[in-house]
Backbone bond lengths (Angstrom), bond angles and torsions (degrees), N, CA, C in turn:
res aa  C-N    CA-C-N  psi(-1)  N-CA   C-N-CA  omega(-1)  CA-C   N-CA-C  phi
1 M - - - 1.461 - - 1.520 109.22 -
2 N 1.322 116.63 137.89 1.447 119.17 -177.13 1.519 111.24 -79.62
3 K 1.326 115.82 169.09 1.461 121.83 -173.36 1.526 112.42 -108.09
4 L 1.317 117.26 24.14 1.462 118.45 -179.36 1.524 111.27 -65.87
5 T 1.299 116.46 146.88 1.460 120.12 173.23 1.517 108.96 -77.52
6 E 1.337 115.41 165.37 1.462 119.38 179.75 1.523 111.30 -58.49
7 K 1.342 116.39 -39.27 1.462 120.32 178.97 1.524 110.13 -60.31
8 N 1.324 117.02 -43.84 1.450 120.27 -178.60 1.519 113.20 -70.42
9 I 1.315 116.90 -27.30 1.471 120.30 176.38 1.524 109.41 -59.51
10 W 1.334 116.06 -46.60 1.460 119.29 -178.29 1.519 111.32 -71.06
11 A 1.334 117.15 -32.24 1.460 119.92 175.43 1.526 110.16 -66.14
12 Y 1.326 116.27 -41.81 1.469 121.50 175.94 1.521 110.57 -59.95
13 A 1.343 116.28 -46.99 1.464 120.21 -179.28 1.526 110.68 -63.72
14 A 1.331 117.17 -37.47 1.465 120.72 179.35 1.526 110.97 -65.78
15 R 1.331 116.54 -41.71 1.470 119.59 178.68 1.527 111.08 -62.59
16 F 1.320 115.62 -46.31 1.465 119.57 -179.43 1.531 110.47 -62.99
17 T 1.327 116.54 -45.03 1.471 121.32 -177.98 1.520 111.53 -61.31
18 L 1.326 116.34 -44.37 1.461 119.99 -179.24 1.520 110.81 -62.01
19 L 1.324 117.32 -46.84 1.465 120.46 179.20 1.524 111.07 -64.33
20 Y 1.311 116.16 -43.21 1.465 120.90 -179.22 1.526 110.51 -58.27
21 M 1.325 116.54 -44.97 1.462 121.54 -177.61 1.529 111.57 -69.42
22 L 1.319 117.39 -46.67 1.465 120.68 -177.40 1.527 111.76 -64.73
23 I 1.327 116.25 -42.34 1.467 119.59 -178.68 1.523 110.74 -70.54
24 Y 1.331 117.45 -33.92 1.470 119.91 174.86 1.523 110.25 -57.36
25 F 1.319 117.75 -46.30 1.464 120.40 -177.65 1.522 112.01 -70.88
26 A 1.316 117.24 -34.52 1.463 119.58 177.92 1.524 110.71 -66.00
27 V 1.328 116.11 -49.83 1.472 120.58 179.45 1.520 110.20 -68.31
28 G 1.337 116.76 -40.27 1.459 120.57 -179.16 1.515 113.19 -62.42
29 S 1.324 117.32 -38.28 1.468 120.66 179.23 1.523 110.94 -62.98
30 L 1.333 116.79 -43.86 1.466 120.47 177.58 1.529 111.23 -67.41
31 F 1.332 115.69 -38.43 1.472 120.09 179.38 1.529 110.76 -61.05
32 L 1.324 117.37 -44.74 1.458 120.98 -178.51 1.528 111.50 -66.17
33 L 1.334 117.06 -34.75 1.465 119.59 175.69 1.529 110.41 -62.71
34 L 1.325 116.35 -43.27 1.452 120.93 178.03 1.521 111.26 -68.05
35 Q 1.315 117.08 -41.21 1.466 121.53 179.77 1.523 111.18 -58.95
36 N 1.311 116.94 -40.18 1.465 120.90 -177.42 1.524 113.28 -71.01
37 T 1.327 117.09 -13.65 1.464 119.58 176.27 1.528 112.48 -84.11
38 L 1.342 116.84 -12.87 1.458 120.86 -179.45 1.516 110.66 -75.89
39 P 1.332 118.30 149.84 1.460 120.48 172.66 1.529 110.76 -58.42
40 A 1.305 117.23 150.42 1.466 121.18 -175.65 1.516 112.26 -55.86
41 E 1.342 116.97 -39.08 1.467 120.36 -177.90 1.517 112.68 -72.08
42 S 1.340 117.43 -13.05 1.462 121.11 -177.93 1.523 112.86 -99.84
43 R 1.321 117.28 2.94 1.459 119.26 179.54 1.525 112.47 -132.05
44 V 1.323 116.56 26.00 1.467 121.36 -178.75 1.535 110.91 -60.58
45 A 1.338 117.18 -50.24 1.465 120.68 -178.29 1.526 111.44 -67.83
46 L 1.326 117.20 -35.56 1.469 120.26 179.54 1.525 110.86 -64.42
47 E 1.313 116.76 -40.76 1.454 120.07 179.60 1.524 111.66 -74.58
48 F 1.330 116.76 -28.49 1.461 120.52 179.94 1.530 111.09 -75.65
49 F 1.347 116.91 -49.26 1.460 120.73 -175.85 1.528 113.80 -86.70
50 K 1.340 117.07 -23.81 1.462 122.75 178.74 1.532 112.39 52.28
51 P 1.333 117.96 65.63 1.469 119.34 178.67 1.524 112.69 -61.99
52 Y 1.335 115.93 -28.97 1.467 121.07 171.69 1.517 106.86 -125.74
53 N 1.321 115.31 127.42 1.457 119.82 -173.37 1.520 108.82 -141.41
54 I 1.313 116.91 113.68 1.466 121.51 -178.30 1.519 108.78 -103.53
55 D 1.340 116.44 95.21 1.461 119.72 176.19 1.525 108.97 -142.67
56 T 1.315 117.19 -172.64 1.466 121.21 -171.72 1.529 112.66 -69.28
57 T 1.324 118.42 -26.14 1.468 120.43 -178.19 1.528 112.80 -89.67
58 E 1.325 117.06 -15.40 1.464 120.09 -172.30 1.526 114.00 -65.55
59 P 1.344 120.94 -35.06 1.471 118.41 176.41 1.527 112.87 -57.04
60 V 1.322 116.88 -38.41 1.470 120.37 178.09 1.522 110.07 -65.95
61 T 1.334 116.17 -45.01 1.460 120.78 -179.98 1.517 111.49 -59.08
62 Q 1.321 117.30 -49.91 1.457 121.16 -176.40 1.531 112.04 -70.74
63 A 1.324 117.08 -32.32 1.466 119.81 175.95 1.530 110.40 -64.94
64 L 1.319 116.44 -42.91 1.467 120.44 178.18 1.525 110.87 -64.46
65 R 1.317 116.98 -43.74 1.461 120.08 179.44 1.529 110.77 -62.17
66 G 1.325 115.73 -49.53 1.451 118.88 -179.25 1.513 112.54 -60.32
67 F 1.330 117.20 -41.94 1.457 121.81 -178.12 1.523 111.22 -63.73
68 F 1.308 117.63 -46.82 1.462 119.71 -177.31 1.530 112.27 -74.35
69 I 1.312 117.66 -31.27 1.469 119.09 173.47 1.522 109.76 -64.84
70 A 1.334 116.93 -39.67 1.471 120.63 177.23 1.522 110.86 -59.72
71 L 1.327 117.41 -43.32 1.467 120.37 179.04 1.526 111.45 -66.43
72 V 1.314 116.73 -37.84 1.466 121.13 178.36 1.525 110.82 -62.84
73 L 1.327 116.64 -38.80 1.466 121.20 -177.60 1.526 112.73 -82.74
74 Y 1.330 117.97 -10.58 1.459 120.67 -176.43 1.533 113.95 -57.69
75 P 1.348 120.68 -42.34 1.467 119.43 178.66 1.531 113.42 -60.26
76 F 1.336 116.95 -15.91 1.469 121.50 -178.99 1.535 110.74 -109.34
77 Y 1.335 115.43 24.11 1.462 121.38 -173.83 1.535 112.15 -56.28
78 D 1.320 116.99 -52.44 1.459 120.01 -177.47 1.525 111.76 -61.79
79 L 1.332 116.31 -39.46 1.461 121.42 179.17 1.526 111.08 -59.78
80 I 1.333 116.20 -40.79 1.467 120.95 -175.81 1.531 112.14 -85.00
81 V 1.323 117.06 -50.40 1.461 121.01 -172.43 1.529 112.07 -79.44
82 K 1.341 116.57 -38.72 1.457 119.74 -176.33 1.526 113.20 -105.50
83 G 1.326 116.69 -6.28 1.452 119.97 -177.95 1.517 113.01 -78.05
84 K 1.323 114.91 158.30 1.461 120.80 -178.09 1.519 112.02 -65.36
85 R 1.325 116.99 -33.44 1.469 121.18 -177.70 1.527 112.21 -110.80
86 G 1.321 116.73 33.68 1.455 120.16 -176.55 1.517 114.05 -57.88
87 F 1.336 116.69 -41.64 1.468 120.24 -179.94 1.526 110.75 -61.88
88 A 1.325 116.53 -48.62 1.461 120.83 -178.53 1.524 111.16 -63.77
89 I 1.328 117.31 -40.80 1.463 121.40 -179.07 1.526 110.53 -65.44
90 L 1.320 117.00 -42.42 1.466 120.16 -179.26 1.522 111.09 -68.07
91 V 1.330 117.81 -38.65 1.469 120.54 176.18 1.530 109.94 -63.40
92 C 1.326 117.19 -43.32 1.470 120.91 178.16 1.528 110.88 -59.56
93 A 1.333 116.32 -39.41 1.457 119.92 -179.26 1.525 111.73 -69.97
94 L 1.330 116.48 -49.58 1.467 120.85 -173.88 1.515 113.05 -75.28
95 W 1.319 117.14 -35.92 1.462 120.28 -178.95 1.527 111.45 -97.35
96 G 1.330 116.32 -51.41 1.455 119.21 -174.38 1.508 114.04 -68.60
97 V 1.344 116.77 -51.65 1.461 120.18 -175.96 1.525 111.35 -82.50
98 A 1.348 117.22 -49.77 1.464 120.72 -174.11 1.523 113.94 -73.30
99 L 1.324 118.46 -21.09 1.465 120.85 178.66 1.527 111.33 -112.58
100 L 1.327 117.50 -65.73 1.463 120.70 -177.22 1.524 111.71 -62.21
101 G 1.338 117.14 -41.45 1.462 120.37 -177.63 1.509 114.38 -94.63
102 N 1.337 117.49 8.30 1.460 121.35 -177.89 1.527 112.04 -58.23
103 L 1.328 116.01 147.54 1.465 120.63 -178.49 1.527 112.96 -79.75
104 E 1.314 118.33 -9.68 1.462 120.36 -179.92 1.522 110.03 -88.29
105 P 1.330 118.06 127.47 1.474 120.97 178.98 1.528 111.42 -73.94
106 R 1.311 116.74 84.26 1.458 122.79 -178.10 1.514 109.91 -132.68
107 P 1.324 118.41 167.94 1.460 120.53 177.41 1.525 111.57 -54.36
108 G 1.331 116.05 132.98 1.447 121.11 179.28 1.512 114.86 98.24
109 S 1.335 118.22 -15.30 1.463 120.71 -179.49 1.527 110.20 -104.92
110 I 1.333 115.66 152.58 1.464 119.79 176.16 1.524 110.03 -61.97
111 E 1.334 116.76 -37.03 1.464 120.24 176.46 1.526 111.05 -60.17
112 G 1.323 116.83 -39.48 1.458 120.17 177.90 1.517 112.21 -65.66
113 M 1.337 116.29 -36.23 1.465 120.47 177.33 1.523 111.40 -66.00
114 I 1.323 116.37 -33.04 1.464 120.99 -178.89 1.522 111.28 -79.16
115 Y 1.316 117.01 -48.42 1.465 120.76 -164.99 1.526 115.43 -97.25
116 T 1.325 119.34 -21.50 1.460 118.69 -171.00 1.528 113.10 -116.80
117 H 1.319 114.59 158.49 1.462 121.87 174.15 1.525 108.25 -83.95
118 T 1.310 115.90 78.74 1.456 122.90 178.61 1.521 108.16 -125.21
119 T 1.329 117.04 131.59 1.466 119.34 -176.85 1.528 110.59 -72.59
120 M 1.330 115.65 157.65 1.461 119.96 178.98 1.529 111.28 -66.60
121 V 1.336 116.76 -26.54 1.471 119.29 175.99 1.530 109.77 -64.42
122 E 1.324 116.54 -43.39 1.466 120.30 178.83 1.532 111.06 -64.55
123 H 1.333 116.70 -42.91 1.468 119.87 176.36 1.525 110.66 -60.41
124 A 1.332 116.34 -44.67 1.467 120.77 -177.03 1.528 110.92 -63.58
125 L 1.326 117.75 -40.41 1.460 120.92 -179.79 1.528 111.06 -63.83
126 V 1.327 115.98 -44.00 1.468 119.77 -179.61 1.525 110.48 -66.89
127 L 1.337 117.12 -41.70 1.462 120.50 179.18 1.532 111.41 -63.80
128 A 1.333 116.57 -39.84 1.466 120.07 178.97 1.527 110.88 -66.20
129 A 1.327 116.60 -45.40 1.462 120.16 178.51 1.522 110.77 -64.28
130 G 1.338 115.77 -40.72 1.461 119.75 179.35 1.515 112.21 -64.24
131 L 1.334 116.58 -36.81 1.467 120.16 178.97 1.528 110.65 -66.81
132 I 1.321 116.54 -42.99 1.472 120.28 177.41 1.524 110.06 -61.26
133 Q 1.321 116.03 -44.63 1.463 120.73 179.36 1.532 110.97 -60.99
134 A 1.341 117.26 -47.09 1.465 121.46 -178.72 1.523 111.65 -63.04
135 M 1.329 116.47 -40.84 1.466 119.87 -179.13 1.531 111.29 -68.28
136 L 1.326 117.23 -40.55 1.465 120.20 178.51 1.528 111.09 -65.65
137 V 1.342 116.30 -45.08 1.467 119.21 177.69 1.516 110.19 -59.47
138 S 1.329 116.78 -44.58 1.464 121.35 -175.94 1.520 112.30 -63.19
139 V 1.332 116.78 -49.92 1.465 118.75 -175.77 1.527 111.69 -69.54
140 L 1.330 117.78 -40.33 1.461 119.86 -179.45 1.530 111.41 -71.80
141 F 1.324 115.81 -39.60 1.463 118.53 178.96 1.528 111.32 -65.26
142 L 1.336 117.09 -46.24 1.466 119.83 -179.57 1.528 111.37 -63.40
143 S 1.324 116.57 -39.61 1.470 119.20 177.79 1.525 110.87 -62.09
144 W 1.320 116.34 -46.94 1.465 121.94 -178.85 1.531 110.44 -66.29
145 E 1.338 116.00 -45.28 1.465 119.97 -175.42 1.529 111.56 -67.87
146 R 1.321 116.89 -42.87 1.460 119.93 -179.77 1.534 110.97 -65.52
147 K 1.313 115.97 -36.26 1.469 119.10 177.08 1.519 110.50 -66.82
148 S 1.343 117.61 -37.59 1.462 121.11 -177.08 1.521 112.29 -68.13
149 I 1.355 118.02 -26.61 1.465 120.47 -179.24 1.528 111.91 -106.58
150 G 1.323 116.88 4.62 1.450 120.44 177.68 1.513 114.05 73.09
151 F 1.343 116.67 28.08 1.466 121.52 179.03 1.518 107.88 -93.21
152 A 1.321 117.28 111.88 1.462 121.46 -166.99 1.524 114.77 -90.66
153 E 1.318 118.43 -7.99 1.468 119.34 -175.45 1.532 111.12 -64.76
154 K 1.322 115.91 136.59 1.463 121.03 -179.66 1.530 111.08 -69.50
155 I 1.321 115.16 152.97 1.463 120.20 179.41 1.518 109.88 -72.86
156 D 1.311 115.92 131.09 1.464 122.00 176.02 1.526 107.62 -93.95
157 Y 1.323 117.20 114.98 1.465 120.94 -176.35 1.523 112.94 -88.72
158 G 1.317 118.12 3.39 1.461 120.99 -177.38 1.514 113.01 -82.38
159 F 1.333 115.27 158.87 1.460 122.63 176.63 1.525 111.34 -113.22
160 S 1.331 117.52 -5.63 1.461 120.34 -177.51 1.523 110.39 -67.54
161 G 1.324 115.97 139.98 1.452 121.09 -179.65 1.514 114.53 81.07
162 L 1.345 117.53 0.19 1.461 120.66 -175.85 1.524 112.00 -62.72
163 F 1.342 117.31 -35.90 1.460 120.54 -174.05 1.517 113.80 -103.91
164 T 1.326 119.16 -0.41 1.462 118.67 -173.23 1.520 113.94 -129.67
165 E 1.321 118.37 9.70 1.454 120.05 -176.86 1.528 112.93 -71.02
166 T 1.325 118.06 -32.27 1.463 120.86 -174.10 1.517 113.06 -117.90
167 A 1.316 118.72 8.89 1.463 120.05 -178.74 1.514 110.10 -154.23
168 T 1.319 115.49 152.43 1.459 120.59 176.16 1.524 109.46 -75.55
169 P 1.327 117.73 159.05 1.465 119.93 176.09 1.531 112.76 -55.49
170 K 1.338 116.41 -36.83 1.474 120.13 178.96 1.523 110.65 -63.74
171 W 1.340 116.80 -43.84 1.466 119.20 178.55 1.522 111.09 -64.59
172 L 1.322 116.71 -40.56 1.457 120.75 -179.58 1.524 110.93 -62.96
173 R 1.329 117.07 -39.16 1.473 120.09 177.20 1.527 110.51 -63.54
174 G 1.329 116.23 -42.58 1.460 119.70 179.21 1.518 111.89 -64.16
175 Y 1.320 116.11 -43.75 1.469 120.56 177.42 1.526 111.12 -59.85
176 T 1.324 116.66 -45.91 1.468 121.06 -179.41 1.520 110.92 -62.79
177 L 1.328 116.80 -40.73 1.468 120.98 178.32 1.522 110.77 -63.67
178 R 1.322 117.61 -45.00 1.463 120.72 -179.90 1.529 111.16 -63.48
179 Y 1.332 115.81 -45.86 1.465 120.11 179.92 1.531 110.53 -60.61
180 T 1.322 116.02 -47.11 1.467 120.70 -177.14 1.516 111.76 -64.68
181 L 1.327 116.60 -44.91 1.470 120.75 179.91 1.519 110.63 -59.68
182 L 1.321 117.20 -48.62 1.461 119.64 -179.01 1.524 111.35 -66.93
183 H 1.321 116.47 -37.80 1.475 120.49 177.60 1.526 110.79 -58.16
184 V 1.322 117.04 -47.80 1.469 121.01 -177.59 1.523 110.81 -66.62
185 V 1.329 117.11 -44.74 1.467 120.47 -177.99 1.522 111.13 -61.69
186 I 1.333 117.21 -48.73 1.464 120.31 -178.45 1.521 111.02 -68.86
187 Y 1.326 116.99 -38.09 1.463 120.67 178.50 1.534 110.48 -59.48
188 V 1.331 116.16 -46.11 1.470 121.12 -178.07 1.522 110.83 -68.83
189 L 1.335 117.42 -46.43 1.467 120.41 -176.60 1.521 111.65 -66.34
190 V 1.321 116.55 -50.49 1.463 119.79 -179.06 1.531 110.54 -66.80
191 G 1.333 116.25 -40.95 1.465 119.72 179.15 1.516 112.04 -62.27
192 S 1.328 117.45 -42.08 1.470 121.33 179.44 1.520 111.17 -64.62
193 L 1.344 115.43 -40.78 1.466 119.63 179.63 1.523 111.22 -62.91
194 F 1.324 116.88 -48.46 1.463 119.81 -177.30 1.524 112.17 -72.96
195 Y 1.323 117.34 -25.18 1.469 119.18 175.29 1.523 110.63 -63.28
196 E 1.334 115.47 -33.17 1.460 120.26 -178.97 1.522 112.74 -80.39
197 I 1.341 117.56 -33.84 1.471 119.59 -171.08 1.529 114.05 -105.34
198 S 1.323 118.34 -9.12 1.469 119.38 -173.07 1.517 114.85 -106.61
199 G 1.293 118.58 6.06 1.457 120.34 177.15 1.512 114.00 70.17
200 Y 1.333 117.35 36.46 1.460 120.54 -178.83 1.528 112.47 -63.70
201 E 1.322 116.65 -38.58 1.471 119.17 -177.11 1.522 110.80 -60.40
202 E 1.324 116.93 -45.29 1.467 120.40 178.76 1.524 110.76 -66.02
203 A 1.340 116.41 -41.18 1.464 120.17 -179.78 1.523 110.97 -62.83
204 L 1.338 116.98 -43.69 1.458 120.88 -179.88 1.527 111.63 -62.80
205 A 1.321 115.91 -30.98 1.459 120.02 -177.04 1.522 113.26 -85.46
206 T 1.326 117.92 -23.94 1.460 119.64 -170.92 1.529 115.66 -119.00
207 M 1.336 118.14 -27.88 1.460 119.70 -173.57 1.520 111.88 -86.46
208 E 1.325 116.17 136.78 1.464 121.64 -177.03 1.531 111.92 -62.76
209 A 1.345 117.12 -29.94 1.463 120.92 -177.31 1.522 112.46 -60.31
210 F 1.345 116.91 -22.22 1.462 121.14 -177.16 1.533 112.41 -104.86
211 A 1.330 116.84 17.39 1.460 120.73 -174.87 1.526 113.23 -62.09
212 L 1.328 118.11 -32.19 1.461 121.14 -177.63 1.525 113.12 -99.67
213 W 1.307 117.04 13.19 1.466 119.99 179.30 1.524 111.40 -76.34
214 R 1.330 115.69 149.84 1.459 121.28 175.38 1.535 109.90 -76.91
215 D 1.325 115.81 169.65 1.458 122.00 176.50 1.521 109.59 -74.86
216 L 1.334 117.04 112.00 1.456 121.15 -176.02 1.529 113.33 -75.09
217 E 1.329 117.45 -11.76 1.460 120.25 -174.81 1.525 112.85 -87.32
218 S 1.317 118.71 -13.04 1.461 120.54 -176.22 1.524 111.06 -73.85
219 I 1.335 116.01 151.28 1.465 121.35 179.94 1.531 110.37 -63.55
220 G 1.325 115.70 -40.73 1.457 119.47 178.92 1.513 112.13 -61.18
221 M 1.337 117.03 -35.97 1.457 120.88 -179.92 1.516 110.95 -69.74
222 V 1.317 116.82 -39.61 1.469 120.90 177.88 1.532 109.81 -60.12
223 A 1.337 116.84 -44.20 1.467 120.97 178.86 1.529 110.73 -65.26
224 A 1.342 116.16 -40.16 1.469 120.10 -179.85 1.526 111.19 -63.24
225 V 1.326 116.33 -40.28 1.462 120.24 179.09 1.521 110.26 -64.51
226 F 1.333 117.10 -45.48 1.458 121.00 -176.63 1.528 111.19 -64.05
227 F 1.324 116.56 -54.02 1.467 119.77 -178.00 1.532 111.64 -71.02
228 G 1.331 116.36 -30.74 1.458 119.84 176.49 1.520 111.67 -64.15
229 Q 1.329 116.99 -36.57 1.460 120.10 178.75 1.520 112.43 -73.03
230 I 1.325 117.44 -29.42 1.465 119.50 173.28 1.531 109.41 -62.07
231 F 1.315 115.82 -46.30 1.464 120.56 178.24 1.522 111.02 -63.93
232 R 1.319 116.63 -45.24 1.464 120.74 -178.29 1.528 110.81 -64.59
233 G 1.323 117.31 -40.93 1.455 120.50 178.64 1.508 112.15 -61.75
234 A 1.346 116.95 -43.05 1.465 120.65 179.78 1.523 111.21 -65.92
235 V 1.328 116.89 -40.25 1.466 120.96 178.72 1.529 110.44 -63.58
236 L 1.329 116.86 -45.80 1.458 120.16 179.86 1.529 111.42 -63.93
237 A 1.324 116.13 -38.29 1.461 119.62 179.06 1.525 110.63 -58.52
238 L 1.308 117.02 -45.33 1.464 120.93 -179.13 1.531 111.70 -69.94
239 L 1.323 116.46 -39.67 1.459 119.78 -179.41 1.532 111.98 -67.24
240 L 1.334 116.32 -32.20 1.460 120.51 -177.62 1.515 113.15 -93.39
241 Y 1.317 117.16 -6.44 1.461 120.55 -178.02 1.535 113.41 -56.77
242 P 1.342 120.09 -41.23 1.477 118.96 -179.24 1.532 113.72 -58.55
243 F 1.344 117.81 -20.65 1.462 121.20 179.42 1.528 112.35 -88.18
244 Y 1.329 117.51 -5.47 1.464 122.66 -168.42 1.530 112.83 -56.82
245 N 1.324 117.61 -55.87 1.464 120.37 -176.36 1.516 111.97 -60.99
246 N 1.322 116.46 -30.89 1.457 120.71 -178.68 1.522 111.14 -69.02
247 Y 1.347 117.68 -51.04 1.470 118.06 -176.84 1.529 112.85 -79.54
248 M 1.338 117.80 -19.03 1.458 119.28 177.92 1.521 112.47 -80.30
249 S 1.316 118.67 -15.59 1.461 121.63 176.61 1.525 108.62 -95.08
250 G 1.307 117.08 142.16 1.455 120.11 -180.00 1.518 112.17 100.07
251 K 1.346 115.29 162.43 1.458 121.48 -173.45 1.524 112.72 -72.39
252 F 1.302 118.20 -35.86 1.466 121.22 -174.01 1.525 111.83 -108.73
253 G 1.326 115.63 41.69 1.455 120.03 -179.72 1.503 113.58 -61.34
254 W 1.337 116.73 -35.47 1.467 119.53 179.80 1.528 110.87 -63.54
255 L 1.337 115.85 -33.74 1.460 119.59 179.53 1.526 110.69 -71.63
256 K 1.335 116.73 -36.72 1.462 120.56 176.07 1.528 110.28 -64.95
257 L 1.342 116.18 -39.07 1.463 119.87 177.74 1.522 110.36 -66.47
258 F 1.330 117.15 -43.81 1.463 120.68 177.47 1.525 110.74 -60.15
259 G 1.343 116.35 -44.84 1.457 119.61 179.22 1.516 112.13 -61.36
260 L 1.331 116.07 -40.24 1.462 120.36 179.49 1.526 110.85 -64.66
261 L 1.329 116.63 -47.69 1.461 120.65 -179.19 1.527 111.30 -66.64
262 F 1.324 116.34 -48.05 1.457 120.20 -178.02 1.530 110.72 -66.77
263 G 1.333 115.18 -40.49 1.457 118.97 -176.74 1.512 114.21 -68.62
264 L 1.338 117.30 -35.92 1.463 119.71 -177.58 1.524 112.86 -91.52
265 K 1.328 117.84 -34.82 1.465 119.80 -176.16 1.522 113.48 -92.50
266 V 1.337 117.47 -19.58 1.460 120.19 -173.31 1.523 112.50 -117.43
267 I 1.336 117.89 -48.04 1.466 120.98 -175.80 1.532 113.32 -55.06
268 P 1.368 118.84 -39.74 1.469 117.42 179.29 1.519 114.58 -58.79
269 I 1.337 119.18 -20.56 1.461 120.90 -179.79 1.520 112.81 -102.04
270 M 1.347 117.46 -5.31 1.463 119.90 -176.75 1.516 112.79 -86.80
271 F 1.332 116.60 -38.50 1.449 119.70 -172.45 1.522 110.83 -89.79
272 V 1.299 114.37 83.89 1.456 122.20 178.52 1.519 107.88 -129.14
273 V 1.315 116.31 128.43 1.459 119.83 175.67 1.523 107.20 -81.82
274 P 1.326 118.06 107.31 1.468 120.96 -170.26 1.523 113.46 -82.39
275 E 1.323 114.33 156.90 1.460 119.19 172.46 1.526 109.44 -71.29
276 S 1.322 116.17 -29.33 1.459 121.15 -179.86 1.519 109.12 -136.64
277 L 1.333 117.70 121.21 1.457 121.80 178.27 1.522 110.64 -64.14
278 V 1.329 117.03 -35.40 1.466 121.10 179.82 1.525 110.44 -62.22
279 I 1.352 116.38 -44.90 1.465 120.53 179.87 1.524 110.00 -63.67
280 M 1.326 117.20 -41.18 1.462 120.47 -179.84 1.519 110.71 -61.59
281 L 1.333 117.53 -44.26 1.462 121.09 -179.20 1.526 111.41 -66.67
282 Q 1.340 116.69 -36.34 1.460 119.93 178.11 1.519 111.18 -64.79
283 E 1.330 116.62 -44.91 1.466 120.70 -179.50 1.528 111.31 -66.64
284 A 1.349 116.10 -39.18 1.462 119.77 179.58 1.518 111.06 -65.92
285 A 1.321 116.92 -37.57 1.464 120.75 -179.10 1.520 111.91 -65.68
286 V 1.325 117.04 -27.28 1.455 120.33 -179.32 1.520 111.65 -80.31
287 G 1.322 117.66 -47.69 1.461 119.39 -170.97 1.516 117.43 -104.96
288 L 1.341 117.80 -30.11 1.457 120.33 -171.20 1.527 114.20 -65.00
289 P 1.340 120.09 -43.68 1.476 119.05 178.92 1.526 112.85 -58.00
290 E 1.333 117.33 -39.78 1.459 120.23 178.47 1.526 111.20 -64.35
291 I 1.331 116.33 -42.91 1.465 120.80 -178.90 1.525 110.99 -62.74
292 I 1.331 116.34 -44.03 1.466 120.44 179.69 1.528 110.31 -63.71
293 A 1.328 116.57 -46.71 1.469 120.90 -179.28 1.524 110.92 -62.27
294 Q 1.309 116.39 -45.88 1.463 120.99 -178.67 1.527 111.13 -61.45
295 T 1.321 116.69 -45.31 1.460 121.03 -177.71 1.523 111.18 -68.31
296 F 1.319 116.91 -41.98 1.466 121.57 -179.41 1.522 111.28 -64.44
297 V 1.321 117.13 -48.48 1.465 121.05 -178.63 1.527 110.28 -62.91
298 F 1.332 116.50 -43.15 1.464 119.21 -179.75 1.525 110.70 -61.26
299 A 1.335 117.66 -49.09 1.465 120.74 -177.34 1.523 110.96 -59.98
300 L 1.314 117.40 -42.76 1.461 121.53 -177.65 1.523 111.20 -66.80
301 V 1.332 116.46 -47.98 1.459 120.42 -175.82 1.524 111.33 -71.78
302 F 1.329 117.73 -42.50 1.464 119.83 -178.96 1.519 111.03 -64.53
303 Y 1.329 117.15 -41.95 1.464 120.26 178.64 1.528 110.70 -62.33
304 A 1.340 116.52 -45.06 1.466 120.26 179.51 1.523 110.98 -63.24
305 W 1.325 117.12 -40.79 1.465 121.85 179.11 1.527 110.87 -62.20
306 E 1.328 116.56 -45.94 1.458 120.65 -179.28 1.529 111.60 -67.01
307 K 1.323 117.34 -38.43 1.459 120.40 177.96 1.535 110.57 -64.43
308 R 1.323 116.29 -43.72 1.467 120.19 179.68 1.520 110.86 -63.89
309 R 1.317 116.00 -41.30 1.463 120.01 178.95 1.524 110.65 -64.60
310 K 1.341 116.29 -41.46 1.464 120.03 -179.95 1.529 111.00 -62.68
311 R 1.340 117.67 -39.76 1.458 120.43 178.58 1.522 111.07 -63.32
312 K 1.336 116.73 -38.59 1.464 120.03 178.72 1.526 110.96 -65.84
313 V 1.345 116.17 -42.61 1.464 119.96 179.75 1.520 110.79 -64.40
314 D 1.339 116.29 -43.49 1.466 120.97 179.37 1.522 111.04 -63.86
315 F 1.337 117.06 -39.35 1.463 121.33 179.43 1.518 110.88 -66.30
316 A 1.338 116.34 -41.76 1.467 119.92 179.96 1.533 111.71 -66.84
317 A 1.338 115.49 -30.94 1.466 118.95 -178.86 1.519 113.01 -82.28
318 A 1.354 116.46 -14.59 1.484 120.45 -176.92 1.536 111.28 -73.67
């Protein structure tokens, strides 16, 4: 845990928020110019979901997202700002977890690839723009933050050694398998429960937000969801691995893991200034309870599983 004072915490959050917002608009402006050059039939999902949207309400949306992401990442401050692989870890968090691993089925996310009628060109464009945005935020934020605290070490832009510095390849495979298995089991169980009790069938048939969704009842879709979650679980496991030692140490590690998962996979989709408050509340009532339950149960069970396993390993080595 870092030693920043409360005053500096808010200064840190303000710096991150400002950069996050400004870079979003810079990248978003270029993205929209490129989007408008595409044929109309090739940008249907982009215009529907609006991954980049430059309007009067968007500064508020992006400021809220940046601010809460900064708070979510604060418990990992030393790991990111003073760590050897801070740049790579921050890019993995902002691009890999918050975009690719996001729980909202939109362009650029694995969920969007599974659930929606979005072309791979649209996914690729959003992923490319998101990567540029994440890299710019990371390098500028680390430069500014390190200067503000007098940390003189140069930024390491490499990704090599990110997943193997603190564990053997065998341990990393075991960790990835455990994470993926639990991710799939909880995703299926919680998803099945909420599908029955939350009125998903009616929502899918009537709400505009689900207009580009695939048919969930087909056999092919069921297989796509199952195997897609295996892939998504493995990707998230690797992207979140650099945070492992941090959240596994300390009494409330499960809460740090929950905050990390909820903050990166959920918060970016929550803070939206809607055209209609009624529509926002309807959409939140359908999906948000499931997301919260799924994330909470996973964080609690995975942390307990890892702690129990660690005690067994330590006992065997004693």
